DRENPA-3360 file (N, C-alpha, C; in nm, 2 decimals, always signed):
BEGIN
1 = MMGSPNDL = -1.10/-0.77/-0.20/-1.19/-0.84/-0.29/-1.15/-0.81/-0.44 ~ -1.13/-0.92/-0.52/-1.09/-0.90/-0.65/-1.21/-0.92/-0.75 ~ -1.21/-0.85/-0.86/-1.32/-0.87/-0.96/-1.27/-0.97/-1.07 ~ -1.36/-1.01/-1.15/-1.33/-1.11/-1.26/-1.27/-1.04/-1.38 ~ -1.20/-1.11/-1.47/-1.14/-1.05/-1.59/-1.25/-0.98/-1.67 ~ -1.37/-1.04/-1.68/-1.48/-0.98/-1.75/-1.52/-0.85/-1.69 ~ -1.53/-0.84/-1.56/-1.56/-0.72/-1.50/-1.46/-0.61/-1.53 ~ -1.33/-0.65/-1.52/-1.22/-0.56/-1.55/-1.24/-0.50/-1.69;
9 = KKYLTTHF = -1.27/-0.59/-1.79/-1.28/-0.55/-1.93/-1.40/-0.45/-1.94 ~ -1.51/-0.48/-1.87/-1.63/-0.40/-1.88/-1.60/-0.26/-1.83 ~ -1.54/-0.25/-1.71/-1.51/-0.12/-1.65/-1.41/-0.04/-1.74 ~ -1.31/-0.11/-1.79/-1.21/-0.05/-1.88/-1.28/+0.01/-2.00 ~ -1.37/-0.07/-2.06/-1.44/-0.02/-2.18/-1.53/+0.10/-2.15 ~ -1.59/+0.10/-2.03/-1.69/+0.20/-2.00/-1.62/+0.33/-1.97 ~ -1.51/+0.33/-1.89/-1.45/+0.45/-1.84/-1.32/+0.49/-1.91 ~ -1.26/+0.40/-1.98/-1.13/+0.43/-2.04/-1.12/+0.39/-2.19;
17 = AHFEPALQ = -1.23/+0.41/-2.26/-1.24/+0.37/-2.40/-1.15/+0.45/-2.49 ~ -1.10/+0.56/-2.44/-1.01/+0.65/-2.52/-0.87/+0.59/-2.51 ~ -0.84/+0.50/-2.43/-0.70/+0.44/-2.43/-0.68/+0.36/-2.56 ~ -0.56/+0.36/-2.61/-0.53/+0.28/-2.73/-0.56/+0.13/-2.70 ~ -0.60/+0.05/-2.80/-0.62/-0.09/-2.78/-0.50/-0.17/-2.71 ~ -0.38/-0.13/-2.75/-0.26/-0.19/-2.70/-0.25/-0.16/-2.55 ~ -0.28/-0.04/-2.51/-0.27/+0.00/-2.37/-0.38/-0.07/-2.29 ~ -0.50/-0.08/-2.35/-0.61/-0.15/-2.28/-0.57/-0.30/-2.26;
25 = QEILSIGE = -0.50/-0.36/-2.36/-0.46/-0.50/-2.35/-0.36/-0.51/-2.23 ~ -0.27/-0.42/-2.22/-0.17/-0.43/-2.11/-0.24/-0.42/-1.98 ~ -0.34/-0.33/-1.97/-0.41/-0.31/-1.84/-0.49/-0.44/-1.81 ~ -0.55/-0.50/-1.91/-0.62/-0.63/-1.89/-0.52/-0.74/-1.84 ~ -0.40/-0.73/-1.88/-0.30/-0.84/-1.85/-0.24/-0.82/-1.71 ~ -0.23/-0.70/-1.67/-0.16/-0.68/-1.54/-0.24/-0.61/-1.43 ~ -0.36/-0.55/-1.47/-0.44/-0.48/-1.38/-0.52/-0.57/-1.29 ~ -0.55/-0.52/-1.17/-0.64/-0.60/-1.07/-0.76/-0.51/-1.04;
33 = LVLFPADE = -0.87/-0.57/-1.03/-0.99/-0.50/-0.99/-1.02/-0.52/-0.85 ~ -1.01/-0.41/-0.77/-1.02/-0.43/-0.62/-1.13/-0.34/-0.57 ~ -1.21/-0.40/-0.47/-1.31/-0.33/-0.40/-1.26/-0.27/-0.27 ~ -1.28/-0.14/-0.25/-1.24/-0.08/-0.12/-1.36/-0.04/-0.05 ~ -1.38/-0.10/+0.07/-1.50/-0.07/+0.15/-1.51/+0.08/+0.19 ~ -1.63/+0.13/+0.21/-1.66/+0.27/+0.25/-1.59/+0.29/+0.38 ~ -1.53/+0.41/+0.39/-1.46/+0.46/+0.51/-1.33/+0.39/+0.55 ~ -1.29/+0.30/+0.46/-1.16/+0.23/+0.49/-1.05/+0.30/+0.42;
41 = LLMDIGQR = -0.94/+0.34/+0.49/-0.84/+0.42/+0.44/-0.78/+0.35/+0.31 ~ -0.78/+0.43/+0.20/-0.72/+0.38/+0.08/-0.57/+0.42/+0.07 ~ -0.55/+0.55/+0.11/-0.41/+0.60/+0.10/-0.39/+0.69/+0.22 ~ -0.27/+0.68/+0.29/-0.24/+0.76/+0.40/-0.12/+0.85/+0.38 ~ -0.11/+0.96/+0.45/+0.01/+1.04/+0.44/+0.13/+0.96/+0.49 ~ +0.24/+0.97/+0.41/+0.36/+0.89/+0.45/+0.37/+0.75/+0.40 ~ +0.25/+0.70/+0.34/+0.25/+0.57/+0.29/+0.33/+0.56/+0.16 ~ +0.40/+0.45/+0.14/+0.47/+0.44/+0.01/+0.38/+0.41/-0.10;
49 = VEVIPLIV = +0.39/+0.48/-0.21/+0.30/+0.47/-0.32/+0.36/+0.36/-0.42 ~ +0.29/+0.25/-0.43/+0.33/+0.14/-0.51/+0.24/+0.10/-0.62 ~ +0.12/+0.16/-0.62/+0.02/+0.13/-0.72/-0.05/+0.26/-0.77 ~ -0.11/+0.25/-0.89/-0.20/+0.35/-0.94/-0.34/+0.30/-0.94 ~ -0.43/+0.36/-0.86/-0.57/+0.32/-0.86/-0.65/+0.41/-0.96 ~ -0.71/+0.34/-1.06/-0.80/+0.41/-1.15/-0.94/+0.38/-1.10 ~ -1.02/+0.48/-1.06/-1.15/+0.47/-1.00/-1.25/+0.43/-1.11 ~ -1.33/+0.33/-1.09/-1.43/+0.29/-1.19/-1.57/+0.28/-1.13;
57 = DGSVKVFR = -1.58/+0.28/-1.00/-1.71/+0.29/-0.94/-1.70/+0.34/-0.80 ~ -1.80/+0.43/-0.76/-1.79/+0.49/-0.63/-1.72/+0.62/-0.63 ~ -1.68/+0.67/-0.51/-1.61/+0.80/-0.50/-1.52/+0.80/-0.38 ~ -1.41/+0.88/-0.40/-1.31/+0.88/-0.29/-1.28/+1.03/-0.25 ~ -1.28/+1.05/-0.13/-1.25/+1.19/-0.07/-1.10/+1.20/-0.05 ~ -1.04/+1.30/-0.10/-0.89/+1.33/-0.09/-0.87/+1.45/+0.00 ~ -0.79/+1.44/+0.10/-0.77/+1.56/+0.19/-0.63/+1.55/+0.25 ~ -0.59/+1.66/+0.31/-0.47/+1.67/+0.39/-0.50/+1.67/+0.54;
65 = EDDEDHEI = -0.40/+1.63/+0.62/-0.42/+1.63/+0.76/-0.29/+1.65/+0.83 ~ -0.29/+1.74/+0.94/-0.16/+1.76/+1.01/-0.15/+1.68/+1.13 ~ -0.05/+1.70/+1.21/-0.02/+1.61/+1.33/-0.13/+1.63/+1.44 ~ -0.20/+1.74/+1.43/-0.31/+1.77/+1.53/-0.45/+1.73/+1.48 ~ -0.45/+1.65/+1.38/-0.58/+1.60/+1.32/-0.66/+1.71/+1.26 ~ -0.60/+1.82/+1.22/-0.67/+1.92/+1.14/-0.67/+1.88/+1.00 ~ -0.79/+1.88/+0.94/-0.80/+1.84/+0.80/-0.84/+1.95/+0.71 ~ -0.81/+1.94/+0.58/-0.86/+2.03/+0.48/-0.89/+1.95/+0.36;
73 = FLYYLEPG = -1.02/+1.96/+0.32/-1.07/+1.89/+0.20/-1.01/+1.94/+0.07 ~ -0.97/+1.85/-0.02/-0.91/+1.89/-0.14/-1.00/+1.87/-0.26 ~ -1.05/+1.74/-0.28/-1.14/+1.71/-0.39/-1.18/+1.57/-0.38 ~ -1.28/+1.53/-0.47/-1.33/+1.40/-0.48/-1.27/+1.33/-0.61 ~ -1.25/+1.20/-0.60/-1.22/+1.12/-0.72/-1.34/+1.04/-0.76 ~ -1.38/+1.05/-0.88/-1.49/+0.98/-0.93/-1.45/+0.88/-1.04 ~ -1.55/+0.80/-1.09/-1.51/+0.70/-1.20/-1.45/+0.76/-1.32 ~ -1.34/+0.70/-1.37/-1.27/+0.75/-1.48/-1.15/+0.84/-1.44;
81 = EACAITLI = -1.12/+0.85/-1.31/-1.02/+0.94/-1.27/-0.91/+0.87/-1.18 ~ -0.80/+0.93/-1.17/-0.69/+0.89/-1.09/-0.64/+1.01/-1.01 ~ -0.57/+0.98/-0.90/-0.53/+1.09/-0.81/-0.39/+1.14/-0.86 ~ -0.40/+1.26/-0.91/-0.28/+1.32/-0.97/-0.17/+1.35/-0.86 ~ -0.21/+1.39/-0.74/-0.12/+1.41/-0.63/-0.04/+1.29/-0.60 ~ -0.11/+1.17/-0.60/-0.04/+1.05/-0.57/+0.06/+1.02/-0.68 ~ +0.02/+1.05/-0.81/+0.11/+1.02/-0.92/+0.24/+1.11/-0.91 ~ +0.22/+1.23/-0.87/+0.33/+1.33/-0.85/+0.42/+1.28/-0.74;
89 = CSERTGYS = +0.36/+1.24/-0.63/+0.44/+1.20/-0.51/+0.52/+1.07/-0.54 ~ +0.46/+0.98/-0.62/+0.53/+0.86/-0.65/+0.65/+0.89/-0.73 ~ +0.64/+0.99/-0.82/+0.76/+1.02/-0.91/+0.87/+1.09/-0.83 ~ +0.83/+1.17/-0.74/+0.93/+1.26/-0.67/+0.99/+1.19/-0.55 ~ +0.91/+1.14/-0.45/+0.96/+1.09/-0.33/+0.92/+0.95/-0.30 ~ +0.82/+0.90/-0.37/+0.77/+0.76/-0.34/+0.67/+0.75/-0.23 ~ +0.64/+0.86/-0.16/+0.55/+0.86/-0.05/+0.44/+0.96/-0.07 ~ +0.32/+0.91/-0.02/+0.20/+0.99/-0.03/+0.20/+1.12/+0.05;
97 = KIKAIPME = +0.14/+1.23/+0.00/+0.13/+1.35/+0.07/-0.02/+1.38/+0.11 ~ -0.11/+1.28/+0.07/-0.25/+1.30/+0.10/-0.31/+1.18/+0.17 ~ -0.43/+1.20/+0.21/-0.51/+1.08/+0.26/-0.63/+1.07/+0.17 ~ -0.67/+0.94/+0.15/-0.78/+0.92/+0.06/-0.87/+0.81/+0.12 ~ -1.00/+0.84/+0.13/-1.10/+0.75/+0.19/-1.22/+0.74/+0.10 ~ -1.26/+0.61/+0.07/-1.38/+0.59/-0.01/-1.50/+0.64/+0.07 ~ -1.59/+0.72/+0.00/-1.71/+0.77/+0.06/-1.82/+0.66/+0.06 ~ -1.80/+0.56/-0.03/-1.89/+0.45/-0.04/-1.81/+0.33/-0.09;
105 = DTTAIILP = -1.87/+0.21/-0.10/-1.79/+0.10/-0.15/-1.74/+0.14/-0.29 ~ -1.61/+0.14/-0.31/-1.55/+0.19/-0.43/-1.46/+0.08/-0.50 ~ -1.48/+0.07/-0.63/-1.40/-0.02/-0.71/-1.29/+0.05/-0.79 ~ -1.17/+0.00/-0.79/-1.06/+0.06/-0.87/-0.98/-0.04/-0.94 ~ -0.93/-0.01/-1.06/-0.83/-0.09/-1.13/-0.70/-0.05/-1.07 ~ -0.63/-0.15/-1.02/-0.50/-0.13/-0.95/-0.39/-0.16/-1.05 ~ -0.30/-0.07/-1.07/-0.18/-0.09/-1.17/-0.05/-0.06/-1.09 ~ +0.06/-0.13/-1.13/+0.19/-0.11/-1.07/+0.24/+0.03/-1.10;
113 = IAKLDEWM = +0.29/+0.10/-1.00/+0.34/+0.24/-1.03/+0.45/+0.24/-1.13 ~ +0.53/+0.13/-1.14/+0.64/+0.13/-1.23/+0.60/+0.15/-1.38 ~ +0.47/+0.13/-1.41/+0.42/+0.15/-1.54/+0.40/+0.30/-1.58 ~ +0.39/+0.39/-1.48/+0.36/+0.53/-1.50/+0.45/+0.59/-1.60 ~ +0.58/+0.58/-1.58/+0.68/+0.65/-1.67/+0.69/+0.57/-1.81 ~ +0.68/+0.44/-1.80/+0.69/+0.36/-1.92/+0.58/+0.40/-2.02 ~ +0.46/+0.40/-1.96/+0.34/+0.43/-2.05/+0.34/+0.58/-2.10 ~ +0.40/+0.67/-2.02/+0.40/+0.81/-2.06/+0.47/+0.82/-2.19;
121 = LKYRSWYF = +0.58/+0.74/-2.22/+0.65/+0.75/-2.34/+0.59/+0.66/-2.45 ~ +0.52/+0.55/-2.41/+0.48/+0.45/-2.50/+0.34/+0.48/-2.56 ~ +0.25/+0.54/-2.48/+0.11/+0.56/-2.52/+0.07/+0.70/-2.51 ~ +0.03/+0.76/-2.62/-0.02/+0.90/-2.63/-0.14/+0.92/-2.54 ~ -0.23/+0.83/-2.54/-0.36/+0.84/-2.46/-0.33/+0.85/-2.31 ~ -0.23/+0.77/-2.27/-0.19/+0.76/-2.13/-0.12/+0.90/-2.09 ~ -0.04/+0.94/-2.18/+0.03/+1.07/-2.16/-0.08/+1.18/-2.13 ~ -0.18/+1.19/-2.22/-0.28/+1.30/-2.21/-0.37/+1.27/-2.09;
129 = FVMDSYQD = -0.39/+1.15/-2.05/-0.47/+1.12/-1.93/-0.40/+1.17/-1.81 ~ -0.27/+1.14/-1.80/-0.19/+1.19/-1.68/-0.19/+1.34/-1.68 ~ -0.16/+1.40/-1.79/-0.15/+1.55/-1.80/-0.28/+1.61/-1.77 ~ -0.39/+1.56/-1.82/-0.52/+1.61/-1.79/-0.55/+1.60/-1.64 ~ -0.51/+1.49/-1.58/-0.53/+1.46/-1.43/-0.45/+1.57/-1.35 ~ -0.33/+1.60/-1.39/-0.25/+1.70/-1.33/-0.33/+1.84/-1.34 ~ -0.37/+1.87/-1.46/-0.44/+2.00/-1.48/-0.57/+2.01/-1.40 ~ -0.65/+1.91/-1.40/-0.78/+1.91/-1.33/-0.75/+1.93/-1.18;
137 = RFDELLKV = -0.65/+1.86/-1.12/-0.63/+1.86/-0.98/-0.56/+2.00/-0.94 ~ -0.48/+2.05/-1.03/-0.42/+2.18/-1.01/-0.53/+2.28/-1.00 ~ -0.63/+2.28/-1.09/-0.74/+2.37/-1.09/-0.82/+2.35/-0.96 ~ -0.84/+2.23/-0.91/-0.91/+2.21/-0.79/-0.84/+2.27/-0.67 ~ -0.70/+2.25/-0.67/-0.62/+2.30/-0.56/-0.62/+2.46/-0.56 ~ -0.63/+2.52/-0.68/-0.64/+2.66/-0.68/-0.77/+2.71/-0.62 ~ -0.88/+2.63/-0.65/-1.01/+2.67/-0.59/-1.00/+2.66/-0.43 ~ -0.93/+2.56/-0.38/-0.91/+2.54/-0.24/-0.84/+2.66/-0.18;
145 = VDSVAFRK = -0.73/+2.70/-0.25/-0.65/+2.82/-0.20/-0.74/+2.94/-0.21 ~ -0.81/+2.97/-0.32/-0.89/+3.08/-0.33/-1.00/+3.08/-0.22 ~ -1.06/+2.96/-0.19/-1.16/+2.95/-0.10/-1.11/+2.99/+0.04 ~ -1.00/+2.93/+0.08/-0.94/+2.96/+0.21/-0.90/+3.10/+0.23 ~ -0.84/+3.16/+0.12/-0.78/+3.29/+0.13/-0.89/+3.41/+0.11 ~ -0.99/+3.38/+0.03/-1.07/+3.50/-0.01/-1.22/+3.48/+0.02 ~ -1.27/+3.36/+0.05/-1.41/+3.34/+0.07/-1.45/+3.33/+0.21 ~ -1.57/+3.37/+0.24/-1.63/+3.36/+0.38/-1.66/+3.21/+0.41;
153 = MDERLIEY = -1.67/+3.18/+0.54/-1.69/+3.04/+0.57/-1.83/+2.99/+0.53 ~ -1.93/+3.07/+0.52/-2.06/+3.03/+0.48/-2.05/+2.99/+0.33 ~ -1.98/+3.06/+0.25/-1.96/+3.03/+0.11/-1.89/+2.90/+0.09 ~ -1.78/+2.88/+0.17/-1.70/+2.76/+0.17/-1.79/+2.64/+0.21 ~ -1.87/+2.66/+0.31/-1.96/+2.55/+0.36/-2.06/+2.51/+0.25 ~ -2.12/+2.60/+0.18/-2.21/+2.57/+0.08/-2.14/+2.49/-0.04 ~ -2.02/+2.54/-0.07/-1.95/+2.48/-0.18/-1.91/+2.34/-0.14 ~ -1.87/+2.32/-0.01/-1.84/+2.18/+0.04/-1.96/+2.09/+0.02;
161 = LQKSVEAN = -2.08/+2.14/+0.06/-2.20/+2.06/+0.05/-2.23/+2.02/-0.09 ~ -2.22/+2.12/-0.18/-2.25/+2.10/-0.32/-2.15/+1.99/-0.38 ~ -2.03/+2.00/-0.35/-1.93/+1.90/-0.40/-1.96/+1.76/-0.35 ~ -2.00/+1.76/-0.22/-2.04/+1.63/-0.16/-2.16/+1.57/-0.23 ~ -2.26/+1.65/-0.25/-2.38/+1.61/-0.32/-2.35/+1.56/-0.46 ~ -2.27/+1.63/-0.53/-2.24/+1.59/-0.67/-2.16/+1.46/-0.67 ~ -2.06/+1.45/-0.58/-1.98/+1.33/-0.58/-2.05/+1.20/-0.54 ~ -2.15/+1.22/-0.45/-2.22/+1.10/-0.40/-2.36/+1.08/-0.46;
169 = QSSTVHAT = -2.39/+1.18/-0.56/-2.52/+1.17/-0.63/-2.64/+1.15/-0.54 ~ -2.63/+1.23/-0.43/-2.74/+1.23/-0.33/-2.75/+1.37/-0.27 ~ -2.87/+1.41/-0.25/-2.89/+1.55/-0.19/-2.86/+1.56/-0.05 ~ -2.84/+1.44/+0.02/-2.81/+1.44/+0.16/-2.66/+1.40/+0.19 ~ -2.59/+1.49/+0.27/-2.46/+1.46/+0.31/-2.45/+1.40/+0.44 ~ -2.40/+1.28/+0.46/-2.39/+1.21/+0.59/-2.26/+1.25/+0.65 ~ -2.26/+1.34/+0.75/-2.14/+1.38/+0.82/-2.18/+1.46/+0.94 ~ -2.10/+1.45/+1.04/-2.13/+1.52/+1.17/-2.08/+1.67/+1.15;
177 = HQQIALEL = -2.12/+1.76/+1.23/-2.08/+1.90/+1.23/-1.93/+1.90/+1.25 ~ -1.88/+1.81/+1.34/-1.74/+1.81/+1.38/-1.65/+1.76/+1.26 ~ -1.70/+1.66/+1.18/-1.63/+1.62/+1.06/-1.62/+1.73/+0.96 ~ -1.73/+1.80/+0.94/-1.72/+1.91/+0.84/-1.63/+2.02/+0.89 ~ -1.63/+2.05/+1.02/-1.55/+2.15/+1.07/-1.40/+2.12/+1.05 ~ -1.36/+1.99/+1.07/-1.23/+1.95/+1.05/-1.18/+1.97/+0.91 ~ -1.27/+1.93/+0.82/-1.23/+1.94/+0.67/-1.23/+2.08/+0.62 ~ -1.30/+2.17/+0.69/-1.30/+2.31/+0.65/-1.20/+2.39/+0.74;
185 = NSSREVIS = -1.13/+2.32/+0.83/-1.04/+2.39/+0.92/-1.11/+2.50/+1.00 ~ -1.23/+2.46/+1.05/-1.31/+2.55/+1.13/-1.34/+2.48/+1.27 ~ -1.44/+2.53/+1.34/-1.48/+2.47/+1.46/-1.62/+2.42/+1.45 ~ -1.66/+2.32/+1.53/-1.79/+2.27/+1.53/-1.90/+2.37/+1.56 ~ -1.87/+2.46/+1.65/-1.96/+2.57/+1.69/-1.99/+2.66/+1.57 ~ -1.89/+2.69/+1.49/-1.91/+2.78/+1.38/-1.99/+2.71/+1.27 ~ -1.96/+2.58/+1.24/-2.03/+2.51/+1.14/-2.18/+2.49/+1.18 ~ -2.20/+2.46/+1.31/-2.34/+2.44/+1.36/-2.42/+2.57/+1.34;
193 = RLLKKLEQ = -2.36/+2.68/+1.38/-2.42/+2.81/+1.37/-2.46/+2.85/+1.22 ~ -2.36/+2.82/+1.13/-2.38/+2.85/+0.99/-2.49/+2.76/+0.93 ~ -2.49/+2.63/+0.97/-2.59/+2.54/+0.92/-2.73/+2.58/+0.97 ~ -2.74/+2.63/+1.09/-2.87/+2.68/+1.14/-2.92/+2.80/+1.06 ~ -2.83/+2.89/+1.02/-2.87/+3.00/+0.94/-2.91/+2.96/+0.80 ~ -2.84/+2.86/+0.75/-2.87/+2.81/+0.61/-3.01/+2.74/+0.62 ~ -3.04/+2.68/+0.73/-3.17/+2.61/+0.74/-3.28/+2.71/+0.75 ~ -3.25/+2.82/+0.82/-3.35/+2.92/+0.84/-3.38/+2.99/+0.70;
201 = RGVVRVGR = -3.28/+2.99/+0.61/-3.30/+3.05/+0.48/-3.36/+2.95/+0.38 ~ -3.38/+2.83/+0.42/-3.43/+2.73/+0.34/-3.34/+2.67/+0.24 ~ -3.21/+2.68/+0.27/-3.10/+2.62/+0.18/-3.08/+2.48/+0.22 ~ -3.08/+2.44/+0.34/-3.06/+2.31/+0.39/-3.16/+2.26/+0.49 ~ -3.17/+2.13/+0.51/-3.24/+2.07/+0.62/-3.14/+1.99/+0.70 ~ -3.13/+2.02/+0.83/-3.03/+1.96/+0.92/-3.10/+1.85/+1.00 ~ -3.04/+1.73/+0.99/-3.09/+1.62/+1.07/-2.97/+1.56/+1.16 ~ -2.99/+1.45/+1.21/-2.89/+1.38/+1.29/-2.78/+1.33/+1.20;
209 = NAITLLAP = -2.66/+1.38/+1.21/-2.55/+1.34/+1.12/-2.58/+1.34/+0.98 ~ -2.67/+1.43/+0.93/-2.71/+1.44/+0.79/-2.76/+1.58/+0.76 ~ -2.71/+1.63/+0.65/-2.75/+1.77/+0.60/-2.80/+1.75/+0.46 ~ -2.93/+1.79/+0.43/-2.99/+1.78/+0.30/-2.98/+1.91/+0.23 ~ -2.92/+1.92/+0.11/-2.92/+2.05/+0.04/-3.05/+2.06/-0.04 ~ -3.12/+2.17/-0.01/-3.26/+2.19/-0.06/-3.26/+2.29/-0.18 ~ -3.18/+2.39/-0.18/-3.18/+2.50/-0.28/-3.05/+2.51/-0.35 ~ -3.05/+2.51/-0.48/-2.92/+2.54/-0.55/-2.87/+2.68/-0.52;
217 = Q = -2.74/+2.69/-0.51/-2.68/+2.82/-0.48/-2.60/+2.87/-0.60;
% end
């Protein structure tokens, strides 16, 4: 589903006002506004990277997955952001190393990947946007490494719930225990047991395929 030129201009002004006028004009001339339905795969591992999606509405979950369907959650993309890992992969190999799925109906400005290097040299604001994206995602990945290496599973679970709440702007996370276990590289039994303990402590309320975060941690 494509948006109108007026919608594209509105989103660009709202989330990327720091881009130079000339860069904004180029984006208006070649960019496409596309709606990605919730839960529909936006990017898959091994998929050739041909476009740059700039998120302007909604949220996207980015994660890794192995051949045995084990997943590890990396981070969320929110309005005003682009996936730095996708940008890196497109420069080096041309193929994605991550999976990305919209958590809700999500709108993005789609740009041809060929513009990445050209604009890095041409526009200072684009250069800093890409560099900041790299830095932000590198920091997120360090948190994932620290979490897996040094933190207990209950701490990782709470952090996962907090990030989900912040990304979706809702205190309720709609996911099964099995889905959470896959993303945290754990088992359903462990996640269910930890959620029960958190519920007893008054931290969460557990429902059918839904966990409501009650107390800030």
